[in-house]
Every structure is written in structure tokens, then in C-alpha cells.
SEFIZA-3560 file (N, C-alpha, C; in Angstrom, 3 decimals):
REM SEFIZA-3560
<numar><xx>-71.319</xx><yy>73.850</yy><zz>130.999</zz><atom>N</atom></numar>
<numar><xx>-71.539</xx><yy>72.661</yy><zz>131.786</zz><atom>CA</atom></numar>
<numar><xx>-72.364</xx><yy>71.662</yy><zz>130.989</zz><atom>C</atom></numar>
<numar><xx>-71.737</xx><yy>70.839</yy><zz>130.167</zz><atom>N</atom></numar>
<numar><xx>-72.486</xx><yy>69.818</yy><zz>129.435</zz><atom>CA</atom></numar>
<numar><xx>-73.023</xx><yy>68.753</yy><zz>130.386</zz><atom>C</atom></numar>
<numar><xx>-74.278</xx><yy>68.399</yy><zz>130.188</zz><atom>N</atom></numar>
<numar><xx>-74.947</xx><yy>67.440</yy><zz>131.063</zz><atom>CA</atom></numar>
<numar><xx>-75.043</xx><yy>66.097</yy><zz>130.357</zz><atom>C</atom></numar>
<numar><xx>-74.803</xx><yy>65.023</yy><zz>131.124</zz><atom>N</atom></numar>
<numar><xx>-74.950</xx><yy>63.664</yy><zz>130.615</zz><atom>CA</atom></numar>
<numar><xx>-75.929</xx><yy>62.913</yy><zz>131.495</zz><atom>C</atom></numar>
<numar><xx>-76.710</xx><yy>62.070</yy><zz>130.856</zz><atom>N</atom></numar>
<numar><xx>-77.592</xx><yy>61.166</yy><zz>131.587</zz><atom>CA</atom></numar>
<numar><xx>-76.854</xx><yy>59.836</yy><zz>131.647</zz><atom>C</atom></numar>
<numar><xx>-76.507</xx><yy>59.421</yy><zz>132.854</zz><atom>N</atom></numar>
<numar><xx>-75.647</xx><yy>58.246</yy><zz>133.032</zz><atom>CA</atom></numar>
<numar><xx>-76.002</xx><yy>57.504</yy><zz>134.304</zz><atom>C</atom></numar>
<numar><xx>-75.262</xx><yy>56.432</yy><zz>134.590</zz><atom>N</atom></numar>
<numar><xx>-75.492</xx><yy>55.631</yy><zz>135.786</zz><atom>CA</atom></numar>
<numar><xx>-74.537</xx><yy>56.037</yy><zz>136.890</zz><atom>C</atom></numar>
<numar><xx>-75.003</xx><yy>55.950</yy><zz>138.126</zz><atom>N</atom></numar>
<numar><xx>-74.150</xx><yy>56.085</yy><zz>139.294</zz><atom>CA</atom></numar>
<numar><xx>-74.360</xx><yy>54.836</yy><zz>140.144</zz><atom>C</atom></numar>
<numar><xx>-73.282</xx><yy>54.279</yy><zz>140.675</zz><atom>N</atom></numar>
<numar><xx>-73.357</xx><yy>52.989</yy><zz>141.370</zz><atom>CA</atom></numar>
<numar><xx>-73.671</xx><yy>53.190</yy><zz>142.838</zz><atom>C</atom></numar>
<numar><xx>-74.593</xx><yy>52.384</yy><zz>143.316</zz><atom>N</atom></numar>
<numar><xx>-74.936</xx><yy>52.316</yy><zz>144.731</zz><atom>CA</atom></numar>
<numar><xx>-74.908</xx><yy>50.853</yy><zz>145.122</zz><atom>C</atom></numar>
<numar><xx>-75.211</xx><yy>50.553</yy><zz>146.367</zz><atom>N</atom></numar>
<numar><xx>-75.258</xx><yy>49.170</yy><zz>146.810</zz><atom>CA</atom></numar>
<numar><xx>-73.967</xx><yy>48.744</yy><zz>147.469</zz><atom>C</atom></numar>
<numar><xx>-73.993</xx><yy>47.555</yy><zz>148.010</zz><atom>N</atom></numar>
<numar><xx>-72.854</xx><yy>47.017</yy><zz>148.738</zz><atom>CA</atom></numar>
<numar><xx>-71.874</xx><yy>46.330</yy><zz>147.784</zz><atom>C</atom></numar>
<numar><xx>-70.785</xx><yy>45.879</yy><zz>148.351</zz><atom>N</atom></numar>
<numar><xx>-69.779</xx><yy>45.153</yy><zz>147.581</zz><atom>CA</atom></numar>
<numar><xx>-70.410</xx><yy>43.901</yy><zz>146.969</zz><atom>C</atom></numar>
<numar><xx>-70.205</xx><yy>43.696</yy><zz>145.689</zz><atom>N</atom></numar>
<numar><xx>-70.737</xx><yy>42.566</yy><zz>144.918</zz><atom>CA</atom></numar>
<numar><xx>-72.270</xx><yy>42.547</yy><zz>144.847</zz><atom>C</atom></numar>
<numar><xx>-72.928</xx><yy>43.647</yy><zz>145.210</zz><atom>N</atom></numar>
<numar><xx>-74.393</xx><yy>43.773</yy><zz>145.141</zz><atom>CA</atom></numar>
<numar><xx>-74.741</xx><yy>45.111</yy><zz>144.493</zz><atom>C</atom></numar>
<numar><xx>-74.431</xx><yy>45.282</yy><zz>143.206</zz><atom>N</atom></numar>
<numar><xx>-74.623</xx><yy>46.598</yy><zz>142.585</zz><atom>CA</atom></numar>
<numar><xx>-76.084</xx><yy>46.977</yy><zz>142.418</zz><atom>C</atom></numar>
<numar><xx>-76.315</xx><yy>48.261</yy><zz>142.496</zz><atom>N</atom></numar>
<numar><xx>-77.608</xx><yy>48.883</yy><zz>142.249</zz><atom>CA</atom></numar>
<numar><xx>-77.276</xx><yy>50.229</yy><zz>141.625</zz><atom>C</atom></numar>
<numar><xx>-77.924</xx><yy>50.594</yy><zz>140.548</zz><atom>N</atom></numar>
<numar><xx>-77.559</xx><yy>51.807</yy><zz>139.833</zz><atom>CA</atom></numar>
<numar><xx>-78.712</xx><yy>52.794</yy><zz>139.801</zz><atom>C</atom></numar>
<numar><xx>-78.391</xx><yy>54.068</yy><zz>139.925</zz><atom>N</atom></numar>
<numar><xx>-79.350</xx><yy>55.137</yy><zz>139.704</zz><atom>CA</atom></numar>
<numar><xx>-79.064</xx><yy>55.744</yy><zz>138.343</zz><atom>C</atom></numar>
<numar><xx>-80.120</xx><yy>56.127</yy><zz>137.641</zz><atom>N</atom></numar>
<numar><xx>-79.974</xx><yy>56.860</yy><zz>136.389</zz><atom>CA</atom></numar>
<numar><xx>-80.095</xx><yy>58.332</yy><zz>136.763</zz><atom>C</atom></numar>
<numar><xx>-79.035</xx><yy>59.103</yy><zz>136.505</zz><atom>N</atom></numar>
<numar><xx>-78.993</xx><yy>60.493</yy><zz>136.944</zz><atom>CA</atom></numar>
<numar><xx>-78.597</xx><yy>61.422</yy><zz>135.804</zz><atom>C</atom></numar>
<numar><xx>-78.978</xx><yy>62.686</yy><zz>135.952</zz><atom>N</atom></numar>
<numar><xx>-78.469</xx><yy>63.761</yy><zz>135.100</zz><atom>CA</atom></numar>
<numar><xx>-77.339</xx><yy>64.410</yy><zz>135.884</zz><atom>C</atom></numar>
<numar><xx>-76.147</xx><yy>64.441</yy><zz>135.305</zz><atom>N</atom></numar>
<numar><xx>-74.980</xx><yy>64.965</yy><zz>136.018</zz><atom>CA</atom></numar>
<numar><xx>-74.089</xx><yy>65.743</yy><zz>135.056</zz><atom>C</atom></numar>
<numar><xx>-73.305</xx><yy>66.645</yy><zz>135.615</zz><atom>N</atom></numar>
<numar><xx>-72.292</xx><yy>67.353</yy><zz>134.839</zz><atom>CA</atom></numar>
<numar><xx>-71.318</xx><yy>66.310</yy><zz>134.295</zz><atom>C</atom></numar>
<numar><xx>-70.927</xx><yy>66.447</yy><zz>133.056</zz><atom>N</atom></numar>
<numar><xx>-70.082</xx><yy>65.435</yy><zz>132.422</zz><atom>CA</atom></numar>
<numar><xx>-68.706</xx><yy>65.338</yy><zz>133.074</zz><atom>C</atom></numar>
<numar><xx>-68.273</xx><yy>66.367</yy><zz>133.789</zz><atom>N</atom></numar>
<numar><xx>-66.957</xx><yy>66.351</yy><zz>134.422</zz><atom>CA</atom></numar>
<numar><xx>-67.010</xx><yy>65.855</yy><zz>135.868</zz><atom>C</atom></numar>
<numar><xx>-68.200</xx><yy>65.637</yy><zz>136.418</zz><atom>N</atom></numar>
<numar><xx>-68.338</xx><yy>65.157</yy><zz>137.792</zz><atom>CA</atom></numar>
<numar><xx>-67.944</xx><yy>63.684</yy><zz>137.867</zz><atom>C</atom></numar>
<numar><xx>-67.415</xx><yy>63.240</yy><zz>139.015</zz><atom>N</atom></numar>
<numar><xx>-67.073</xx><yy>61.826</yy><zz>139.166</zz><atom>CA</atom></numar>
<numar><xx>-68.303</xx><yy>60.932</yy><zz>139.053</zz><atom>C</atom></numar>
<numar><xx>-68.087</xx><yy>59.651</yy><zz>138.758</zz><atom>N</atom></numar>
<numar><xx>-69.196</xx><yy>58.720</yy><zz>138.547</zz><atom>CA</atom></numar>
<numar><xx>-70.176</xx><yy>58.716</yy><zz>139.712</zz><atom>C</atom></numar>
<numar><xx>-69.672</xx><yy>58.638</yy><zz>140.926</zz><atom>N</atom></numar>
<numar><xx>-70.536</xx><yy>58.581</yy><zz>142.103</zz><atom>CA</atom></numar>
<numar><xx>-70.602</xx><yy>59.923</yy><zz>142.823</zz><atom>C</atom></numar>
<numar><xx>-70.260</xx><yy>60.984</yy><zz>142.125</zz><atom>N</atom></numar>
<numar><xx>-70.225</xx><yy>62.307</yy><zz>142.740</zz><atom>CA</atom></numar>
<numar><xx>-71.538</xx><yy>63.058</yy><zz>142.618</zz><atom>C</atom></numar>
<numar><xx>-71.413</xx><yy>64.360</yy><zz>142.596</zz><atom>N</atom></numar>
<numar><xx>-72.568</xx><yy>65.252</yy><zz>142.575</zz><atom>CA</atom></numar>
<numar><xx>-73.374</xx><yy>65.070</yy><zz>141.288</zz><atom>C</atom></numar>
<numar><xx>-74.695</xx><yy>65.099</yy><zz>141.425</zz><atom>N</atom></numar>
<numar><xx>-75.575</xx><yy>64.991</yy><zz>140.264</zz><atom>CA</atom></numar>
<numar><xx>-76.679</xx><yy>66.025</yy><zz>140.388</zz><atom>C</atom></numar>
<numar><xx>-77.400</xx><yy>66.252</yy><zz>139.294</zz><atom>N</atom></numar>
<numar><xx>-78.441</xx><yy>67.273</yy><zz>139.258</zz><atom>CA</atom></numar>
<numar><xx>-79.814</xx><yy>66.719</yy><zz>139.619</zz><atom>C</atom></numar>
<numar><xx>-80.122</xx><yy>65.510</yy><zz>139.132</zz><atom>N</atom></numar>
<numar><xx>-81.439</xx><yy>64.937</yy><zz>139.384</zz><atom>CA</atom></numar>
<numar><xx>-81.408</xx><yy>63.427</yy><zz>139.168</zz><atom>C</atom></numar>
<numar><xx>-82.165</xx><yy>62.694</yy><zz>139.983</zz><atom>N</atom></numar>
<numar><xx>-82.328</xx><yy>61.245</yy><zz>139.810</zz><atom>CA</atom></numar>
<numar><xx>-83.484</xx><yy>61.033</yy><zz>138.840</zz><atom>C</atom></numar>
<numar><xx>-83.245</xx><yy>60.244</yy><zz>137.792</zz><atom>N</atom></numar>
<numar><xx>-84.239</xx><yy>60.021</yy><zz>136.741</zz><atom>CA</atom></numar>
<numar><xx>-84.780</xx><yy>58.593</yy><zz>136.722</zz><atom>C</atom></numar>
<numar><xx>-84.230</xx><yy>57.724</yy><zz>137.526</zz><atom>N</atom></numar>
<numar><xx>-84.697</xx><yy>56.342</yy><zz>137.567</zz><atom>CA</atom></numar>
<numar><xx>-83.674</xx><yy>55.454</yy><zz>138.241</zz><atom>C</atom></numar>
<numar><xx>-83.870</xx><yy>54.142</yy><zz>138.125</zz><atom>N</atom></numar>
<numar><xx>-82.912</xx><yy>53.203</yy><zz>138.688</zz><atom>CA</atom></numar>
<numar><xx>-82.877</xx><yy>51.931</yy><zz>137.856</zz><atom>C</atom></numar>
<numar><xx>-81.810</xx><yy>51.154</yy><zz>138.084</zz><atom>N</atom></numar>
<numar><xx>-81.587</xx><yy>49.895</yy><zz>137.383</zz><atom>CA</atom></numar>
<numar><xx>-81.021</xx><yy>48.902</yy><zz>138.391</zz><atom>C</atom></numar>
<numar><xx>-81.715</xx><yy>47.778</yy><zz>138.552</zz><atom>N</atom></numar>
<numar><xx>-81.271</xx><yy>46.730</yy><zz>139.471</zz><atom>CA</atom></numar>
<numar><xx>-80.972</xx><yy>45.468</yy><zz>138.666</zz><atom>C</atom></numar>
<numar><xx>-79.684</xx><yy>45.215</yy><zz>138.354</zz><atom>N</atom></numar>
<numar><xx>-79.335</xx><yy>44.060</yy><zz>137.520</zz><atom>CA</atom></numar>
<numar><xx>-79.429</xx><yy>42.722</yy><zz>138.241</zz><atom>C</atom></numar>
<numar><xx>-79.559</xx><yy>42.702</yy><zz>139.552</zz><atom>N</atom></numar>
<numar><xx>-79.579</xx><yy>41.444</yy><zz>140.300</zz><atom>CA</atom></numar>
<numar><xx>-80.949</xx><yy>40.785</yy><zz>140.341</zz><atom>C</atom></numar>
<numar><xx>-81.989</xx><yy>41.508</yy><zz>140.038</zz><atom>N</atom></numar>
<numar><xx>-83.334</xx><yy>40.913</yy><zz>139.984</zz><atom>CA</atom></numar>
<numar><xx>-83.436</xx><yy>40.057</yy><zz>138.725</zz><atom>C</atom></numar>
<numar><xx>-84.356</xx><yy>39.110</yy><zz>138.743</zz><atom>N</atom></numar>
<numar><xx>-84.543</xx><yy>38.267</yy><zz>137.560</zz><atom>CA</atom></numar>
<numar><xx>-85.986</xx><yy>38.382</yy><zz>137.103</zz><atom>C</atom></numar>
<numar><xx>-86.289</xx><yy>39.060</yy><zz>136.027</zz><atom>N</atom></numar>
<numar><xx>-85.406</xx><yy>39.804</yy><zz>135.121</zz><atom>CA</atom></numar>
<numar><xx>-84.960</xx><yy>41.128</yy><zz>135.744</zz><atom>C</atom></numar>
<numar><xx>-83.948</xx><yy>41.726</yy><zz>135.168</zz><atom>N</atom></numar>
<numar><xx>-83.409</xx><yy>42.989</yy><zz>135.678</zz><atom>CA</atom></numar>
<numar><xx>-84.514</xx><yy>44.031</yy><zz>135.750</zz><atom>C</atom></numar>
<numar><xx>-84.537</xx><yy>44.775</yy><zz>136.836</zz><atom>N</atom></numar>
<numar><xx>-85.589</xx><yy>45.764</yy><zz>137.065</zz><atom>CA</atom></numar>
<numar><xx>-85.095</xx><yy>47.132</yy><zz>136.617</zz><atom>C</atom></numar>
<numar><xx>-85.873</xx><yy>47.774</yy><zz>135.724</zz><atom>N</atom></numar>
<numar><xx>-85.535</xx><yy>49.088</yy><zz>135.209</zz><atom>CA</atom></numar>
<numar><xx>-86.731</xx><yy>49.995</yy><zz>135.431</zz><atom>C</atom></numar>
<numar><xx>-86.521</xx><yy>51.118</yy><zz>136.110</zz><atom>N</atom></numar>
<numar><xx>-87.569</xx><yy>52.117</yy><zz>136.298</zz><atom>CA</atom></numar>
<numar><xx>-87.044</xx><yy>53.444</yy><zz>135.771</zz><atom>C</atom></numar>
<numar><xx>-87.777</xx><yy>54.038</yy><zz>134.833</zz><atom>N</atom></numar>
<numar><xx>-87.332</xx><yy>55.267</yy><zz>134.188</zz><atom>CA</atom></numar>
<numar><xx>-88.467</xx><yy>56.281</yy><zz>134.192</zz><atom>C</atom></numar>
<numar><xx>-88.138</xx><yy>57.529</yy><zz>134.547</zz><atom>N</atom></numar>
<numar><xx>-89.091</xx><yy>58.631</yy><zz>134.459</zz><atom>CA</atom></numar>
<numar><xx>-88.922</xx><yy>59.251</yy><zz>133.067</zz><atom>C</atom></numar>
<numar><xx>-89.713</xx><yy>58.758</yy><zz>132.109</zz><atom>N</atom></numar>
<numar><xx>-89.551</xx><yy>59.151</yy><zz>130.707</zz><atom>CA</atom></numar>
<numar><xx>-89.733</xx><yy>60.646</yy><zz>130.479</zz><atom>C</atom></numar>
<numar><xx>-90.698</xx><yy>61.252</yy><zz>131.178</zz><atom>N</atom></numar>
<numar><xx>-90.949</xx><yy>62.679</yy><zz>130.987</zz><atom>CA</atom></numar>
<numar><xx>-89.746</xx><yy>63.511</yy><zz>131.396</zz><atom>C</atom></numar>
<numar><xx>-89.117</xx><yy>63.160</yy><zz>132.522</zz><atom>N</atom></numar>
<numar><xx>-87.953</xx><yy>63.915</yy><zz>132.993</zz><atom>CA</atom></numar>
<numar><xx>-86.761</xx><yy>63.716</yy><zz>132.049</zz><atom>C</atom></numar>
<numar><xx>-86.592</xx><yy>62.500</yy><zz>131.528</zz><atom>N</atom></numar>
<numar><xx>-85.485</xx><yy>62.256</yy><zz>130.601</zz><atom>CA</atom></numar>
<numar><xx>-85.688</xx><yy>63.067</yy><zz>129.320</zz><atom>C</atom></numar>
<numar><xx>-86.910</xx><yy>63.079</yy><zz>128.795</zz><atom>N</atom></numar>
<numar><xx>-87.190</xx><yy>63.870</yy><zz>127.596</zz><atom>CA</atom></numar>
<numar><xx>-86.924</xx><yy>65.351</yy><zz>127.839</zz><atom>C</atom></numar>
<numar><xx>-87.273</xx><yy>65.830</yy><zz>129.037</zz><atom>N</atom></numar>
<numar><xx>-87.038</xx><yy>67.230</yy><zz>129.363</zz><atom>CA</atom></numar>
<numar><xx>-85.540</xx><yy>67.549</yy><zz>129.370</zz><atom>C</atom></numar>
<numar><xx>-84.726</xx><yy>66.662</yy><zz>129.946</zz><atom>N</atom></numar>
<numar><xx>-83.281</xx><yy>66.885</yy><zz>129.974</zz><atom>CA</atom></numar>
<numar><xx>-82.683</xx><yy>66.818</yy><zz>128.567</zz><atom>C</atom></numar>
<numar><xx>-83.190</xx><yy>65.927</yy><zz>127.735</zz><atom>N</atom></numar>
<numar><xx>-82.684</xx><yy>65.826</yy><zz>126.360</zz><atom>CA</atom></numar>
<numar><xx>-83.015</xx><yy>67.099</yy><zz>125.589</zz><atom>C</atom></numar>
<numar><xx>-84.205</xx><yy>67.640</yy><zz>125.795</zz><atom>N</atom></numar>
<numar><xx>-84.570</xx><yy>68.897</yy><zz>125.141</zz><atom>CA</atom></numar>
<numar><xx>-83.661</xx><yy>70.037</yy><zz>125.584</zz><atom>C</atom></numar>
<numar><xx>-83.161</xx><yy>69.965</yy><zz>126.809</zz><atom>N</atom></numar>
<numar><xx>-82.231</xx><yy>70.980</yy><zz>127.320</zz><atom>CA</atom></numar>
<numar><xx>-80.813</xx><yy>70.771</yy><zz>126.797</zz><atom>C</atom></numar>
<numar><xx>-80.567</xx><yy>69.660</yy><zz>126.116</zz><atom>N</atom></numar>
<numar><xx>-79.256</xx><yy>69.426</yy><zz>125.521</zz><atom>CA</atom></numar>
<numar><xx>-78.430</xx><yy>68.340</yy><zz>126.180</zz><atom>C</atom></numar>
<numar><xx>-78.995</xx><yy>67.577</yy><zz>127.079</zz><atom>N</atom></numar>
<numar><xx>-78.250</xx><yy>66.500</yy><zz>127.741</zz><atom>CA</atom></numar>
<numar><xx>-78.000</xx><yy>65.353</yy><zz>126.761</zz><atom>C</atom></numar>
<numar><xx>-76.879</xx><yy>64.693</yy><zz>126.924</zz><atom>N</atom></numar>
<numar><xx>-76.515</xx><yy>63.535</yy><zz>126.095</zz><atom>CA</atom></numar>
<numar><xx>-76.659</xx><yy>62.264</yy><zz>126.920</zz><atom>C</atom></numar>
<numar><xx>-77.008</xx><yy>61.172</yy><zz>126.261</zz><atom>N</atom></numar>
<numar><xx>-77.146</xx><yy>59.878</yy><zz>126.929</zz><atom>CA</atom></numar>
<numar><xx>-75.833</xx><yy>59.107</yy><zz>126.870</zz><atom>C</atom></numar>
<numar><xx>-75.506</xx><yy>58.400</yy><zz>127.945</zz><atom>N</atom></numar>
<numar><xx>-74.380</xx><yy>57.482</yy><zz>127.891</zz><atom>CA</atom></numar>
<numar><xx>-74.827</xx><yy>56.244</yy><zz>127.108</zz><atom>C</atom></numar>
<numar><xx>-73.889</xx><yy>55.467</yy><zz>126.633</zz><atom>N</atom></numar>
<numar><xx>-74.216</xx><yy>54.264</yy><zz>125.857</zz><atom>CA</atom></numar>
<numar><xx>-75.029</xx><yy>53.276</yy><zz>126.690</zz><atom>C</atom></numar>
<numar><xx>-74.685</xx><yy>53.126</yy><zz>127.960</zz><atom>N</atom></numar>
<numar><xx>-75.398</xx><yy>52.181</yy><zz>128.821</zz><atom>CA</atom></numar>
<numar><xx>-76.840</xx><yy>52.614</yy><zz>129.033</zz><atom>C</atom></numar>
<numar><xx>-77.054</xx><yy>53.889</yy><zz>129.291</zz><atom>N</atom></numar>
<numar><xx>-78.421</xx><yy>54.384</yy><zz>129.492</zz><atom>CA</atom></numar>
<numar><xx>-79.212</xx><yy>54.252</yy><zz>128.197</zz><atom>C</atom></numar>
<numar><xx>-78.579</xx><yy>54.511</yy><zz>127.062</zz><atom>N</atom></numar>
<numar><xx>-79.256</xx><yy>54.366</yy><zz>125.774</zz><atom>CA</atom></numar>
<numar><xx>-79.714</xx><yy>52.918</yy><zz>125.577</zz><atom>C</atom></numar>
<numar><xx>-78.858</xx><yy>51.949</yy><zz>125.938</zz><atom>N</atom></numar>
<numar><xx>-79.246</xx><yy>50.541</yy><zz>125.784</zz><atom>CA</atom></numar>
<numar><xx>-80.349</xx><yy>50.158</yy><zz>126.770</zz><atom>C</atom></numar>
<numar><xx>-80.338</xx><yy>50.722</yy><zz>127.982</zz><atom>N</atom></numar>
<numar><xx>-81.411</xx><yy>50.456</yy><zz>128.938</zz><atom>CA</atom></numar>
<numar><xx>-82.733</xx><yy>51.020</yy><zz>128.438</zz><atom>C</atom></numar>
<numar><xx>-82.700</xx><yy>52.183</yy><zz>127.819</zz><atom>N</atom></numar>
<numar><xx>-83.922</xx><yy>52.773</yy><zz>127.259</zz><atom>CA</atom></numar>
<numar><xx>-84.476</xx><yy>51.902</yy><zz>126.139</zz><atom>C</atom></numar>
<numar><xx>-83.597</xx><yy>51.343</yy><zz>125.327</zz><atom>N</atom></numar>
<numar><xx>-84.047</xx><yy>50.447</yy><zz>124.260</zz><atom>CA</atom></numar>
<numar><xx>-84.692</xx><yy>49.195</yy><zz>124.842</zz><atom>C</atom></numar>
<numar><xx>-84.083</xx><yy>48.631</yy><zz>125.894</zz><atom>N</atom></numar>
<numar><xx>-84.645</xx><yy>47.441</yy><zz>126.539</zz><atom>CA</atom></numar>
<numar><xx>-86.013</xx><yy>47.741</yy><zz>127.137</zz><atom>C</atom></numar>
<numar><xx>-86.165</xx><yy>48.931</yy><zz>127.678</zz><atom>N</atom></numar>
<numar><xx>-87.425</xx><yy>49.341</yy><zz>128.295</zz><atom>CA</atom></numar>
<numar><xx>-88.480</xx><yy>49.669</yy><zz>127.241</zz><atom>C</atom></numar>
<numar><xx>-88.044</xx><yy>49.918</yy><zz>126.005</zz><atom>N</atom></numar>
<numar><xx>-88.991</xx><yy>50.211</yy><zz>124.936</zz><atom>CA</atom></numar>
<numar><xx>-89.230</xx><yy>51.683</yy><zz>124.718</zz><atom>C</atom></numar>
<numar><xx>-88.305</xx><yy>52.519</yy><zz>125.132</zz><atom>N</atom></numar>
<numar><xx>-88.428</xx><yy>53.966</yy><zz>124.947</zz><atom>CA</atom></numar>
<numar><xx>-87.545</xx><yy>54.335</yy><zz>123.753</zz><atom>C</atom></numar>
<numar><xx>-87.974</xx><yy>53.932</yy><zz>122.578</zz><atom>N</atom></numar>
<numar><xx>-87.144</xx><yy>54.111</yy><zz>121.381</zz><atom>CA</atom></numar>
<numar><xx>-87.121</xx><yy>55.545</yy><zz>120.891</zz><atom>C</atom></numar>
<numar><xx>-88.188</xx><yy>56.314</yy><zz>121.098</zz><atom>N</atom></numar>
<numar><xx>-88.207</xx><yy>57.695</yy><zz>120.629</zz><atom>CA</atom></numar>
<numar><xx>-87.134</xx><yy>58.527</yy><zz>121.310</zz><atom>C</atom></numar>
<numar><xx>-86.946</xx><yy>58.335</yy><zz>122.591</zz><atom>N</atom></numar>
<numar><xx>-85.933</xx><yy>59.096</yy><zz>123.331</zz><atom>CA</atom></numar>
<numar><xx>-84.548</xx><yy>58.709</yy><zz>122.877</zz><atom>C</atom></numar>
<numar><xx>-84.272</xx><yy>57.399</yy><zz>122.739</zz><atom>N</atom></numar>
<numar><xx>-82.930</xx><yy>56.957</yy><zz>122.409</zz><atom>CA</atom></numar>
<numar><xx>-82.544</xx><yy>57.303</yy><zz>120.976</zz><atom>C</atom></numar>
<numar><xx>-83.503</xx><yy>57.395</yy><zz>120.064</zz><atom>N</atom></numar>
<numar><xx>-83.154</xx><yy>57.708</yy><zz>118.683</zz><atom>CA</atom></numar>
<numar><xx>-82.900</xx><yy>59.190</yy><zz>118.472</zz><atom>C</atom></numar>
<numar><xx>-83.380</xx><yy>60.061</yy><zz>119.377</zz><atom>N</atom></numar>
<numar><xx>-83.178</xx><yy>61.491</yy><zz>119.243</zz><atom>CA</atom></numar>
<numar><xx>-81.737</xx><yy>61.891</yy><zz>119.468</zz><atom>C</atom></numar>
<numar><xx>-80.991</xx><yy>61.099</yy><zz>120.200</zz><atom>N</atom></numar>
<numar><xx>-79.640</xx><yy>61.509</yy><zz>120.600</zz><atom>CA</atom></numar>
<numar><xx>-78.549</xx><yy>60.674</yy><zz>119.963</zz><atom>C</atom></numar>
<numar><xx>-78.788</xx><yy>60.076</yy><zz>118.839</zz><atom>N</atom></numar>
<numar><xx>-77.778</xx><yy>59.216</yy><zz>118.196</zz><atom>CA</atom></numar>
<numar><xx>-76.643</xx><yy>60.016</yy><zz>117.638</zz><atom>C</atom></numar>
//
């Protein structure tokens, strides 16, 4: 069961809100997940990003891979050590 750290979409039509989750790589985008690790709200100005860095590092140590979008959000947030470990 390879684990990926990725986004899952929440919110209403045309009002997206995303959770950053650890999920099985074969699970659907909005399906079952293992743990919520943060959120991303692109509609705020500036976009609001909240990340639990300790939990993400723990999942990466367990072998989880980051999606490209989550990797770019981590870079924007300034968590470069985490994003460079999984290149």
C-alpha cells in the first residue's frame, strides 16, 4: 500500500477548498484517506496554507511520496527540507 501525500477537494461548486491528506495511492481523489495533514484555501488573498510539518515529516520517513502540487505548496510555505527529501 504505497502512501501519497496529496490534495482532496472540499467546498461547494466554484468555491474550492483543499485538504492535504495522506492516502493510499490507489484511493480516489476524494475517497478514503489515512490522516489530514493540513489545508489549502486558494480563494483567500493571499492563499491560506496550513501544514502540520511534524506529521508530514513522519509520513515521509515512513515512505510516503509527495504529489507535485503538495511539493509546490511546501516550497511556498518555506518548508524546503521536507520537499527536497523526496525529489
